[in-house]
C-alpha positions in Angstrom: -19.9 -36.2 -31.3 -18.9 -36.1 -34.5 -17.5 -32.7 -36.7 -17.9 -32.1 -40.2 -15.3 -29.4 -40.5 -15.5 -27.6 -43.9 -12.4 -24.2 -44.6 -12.4 -22.4 -47.7 -10.1 -19.7 -48.7 -9.0 -16.9 -50.6 -6.3 -14.2 -51.3 -7.8 -10.8 -51.5 -5.5 -7.7 -53.6 -6.4 -5.1 -50.2 -4.6 -4.9 -46.8 -5.7 -7.2 -43.5 -6.9 -4.1 -42.4 -9.2 -3.4 -44.9 -11.3 -6.5 -45.5 -10.8 -6.9 -41.2 -12.9 -2.9 -41.3 -15.8 -4.9 -43.6 -15.5 -8.3 -41.7 -15.2 -7.8 -38.4 -18.7 -5.2 -38.8 -21.3 -7.8 -37.5 -23.9 -6.0 -38.3 -22.3 -6.1 -42.3 -23.0 -10.0 -42.5 -25.0 -9.4 -44.8 -23.5 -6.6 -47.3 -21.8 -9.6 -48.2 -22.4 -12.4 -48.0 -25.3 -14.1 -50.7 -28.4 -15.3 -49.1 -28.4 -13.2 -45.9 -30.7 -10.4 -46.7 -30.7 -8.5 -43.0 -28.9 -9.1 -39.7 -29.6 -7.1 -36.1 -26.6 -7.4 -33.2 -28.0 -6.7 -29.8 -24.1 -7.0 -27.8 -22.9 -9.9 -28.4 -25.9 -11.4 -29.8 -26.9 -11.5 -34.0 -30.6 -12.4 -36.0 -29.3 -12.7 -39.6 -32.3 -13.5 -42.3 -31.9 -15.9 -44.7 -33.4 -15.5 -48.4 -36.6 -17.7 -47.6 -37.4 -15.0 -44.8 -36.3 -17.7 -41.6 -34.3 -16.0 -38.7 -30.9 -18.0 -37.6 -30.4 -15.9 -34.1 -26.3 -16.6 -33.5 -23.9 -16.2 -30.5 -20.7 -13.9 -31.5 -17.9 -15.9 -29.7 -14.9 -13.6 -30.7 -14.1 -10.5 -32.5 -10.8 -9.7 -31.7 -9.1 -6.6 -34.6 -6.2 -7.7 -33.2 -5.8 -11.3 -34.0 -8.7 -10.4 -37.0 -10.7 -12.9 -36.1 -14.8 -13.1 -35.9 -16.5 -16.2 -34.3 -19.3 -17.1 -33.4 -21.8 -20.3 -33.3 -25.3 -20.5 -34.6 -28.0 -21.2 -31.4 -30.8 -22.5 -33.8 -31.7 -26.0 -32.4 -31.0 -27.5 -35.7 -27.7 -27.9 -34.0 -26.2 -29.8 -31.7 -23.5 -27.4 -32.3 -22.1 -25.2 -34.5 -18.8 -22.6 -34.4 -17.7 -21.1 -37.4 -14.4 -18.8 -37.8 -13.1 -16.5 -40.0 -9.9 -15.3 -40.2 -8.0 -12.4 -42.3 -4.0 -13.0 -42.4 -2.1 -10.5 -43.7 -0.1 -12.0 -46.6 2.3 -8.1 -47.7 0.7 -4.8 -47.4 -1.3 -5.7 -49.9 -2.4 -8.8 -50.0 -4.7 -10.6 -47.8 -6.0 -14.5 -47.0 -9.5 -14.9 -45.6 -10.2 -18.7 -44.4 -13.6 -19.6 -43.8 -13.7 -22.3 -40.9 -16.9 -24.3 -40.5 -17.5 -27.1 -38.1 -21.1 -28.4 -36.8 -22.6 -31.4 -35.8 -25.3 -32.7 -37.6 -22.1 -33.1 -40.1 -24.3 -32.6 -43.0 -24.7 -29.4 -42.2 -21.1 -28.4 -42.5 -22.2 -29.2 -45.7 -24.8 -27.5 -46.4 -23.3 -23.6 -45.0 -20.3 -24.5 -46.8 -21.9 -23.4 -50.4 -23.1 -20.3 -48.6 -19.8 -19.9 -47.1 -17.6 -20.1 -50.8 -20.3 -18.0 -51.8 -19.6 -15.2 -49.5 -15.8 -14.9 -50.0 -16.1 -15.0 -53.4 -18.1 -11.7 -53.4 -16.0 -10.0 -50.8 -13.5 -10.4 -53.0 -14.9 -8.7 -55.5 -16.2 -5.6 -54.0 -12.5 -4.9 -52.5 -10.9 -5.4 -55.2 -13.3 -3.2 -57.2 -13.4 -0.1 -54.5 -10.3 2.4 -54.4 -8.0 1.8 -52.2 
């Protein structure tokens, strides 16, 4: 298996705990990830719906508030393998680093997803920094 692997990161001027509240809410992904219009969570299963109307089933692998790590895999048959990981790391009391990693087979799917994850981090930063602390 030859995986495509992409990682984006962004600094956000908010505490890691504040950012984690948004990132760790599996049912709220569509509020900060452009191109996703809704998501439904049932246990460890999540179905996101893309702007095109296409549903994309996922399995939540990790939602760890202690590590501030959210990890999932897309289970749609267009992927032989997929794993997305979002880590929220404290850089200080009022600053955090959010790292969004994607690995996928076929490799080209990692590149396809990468544009979306970069846009999602930009939107997350915009929302978190515009809210009052």
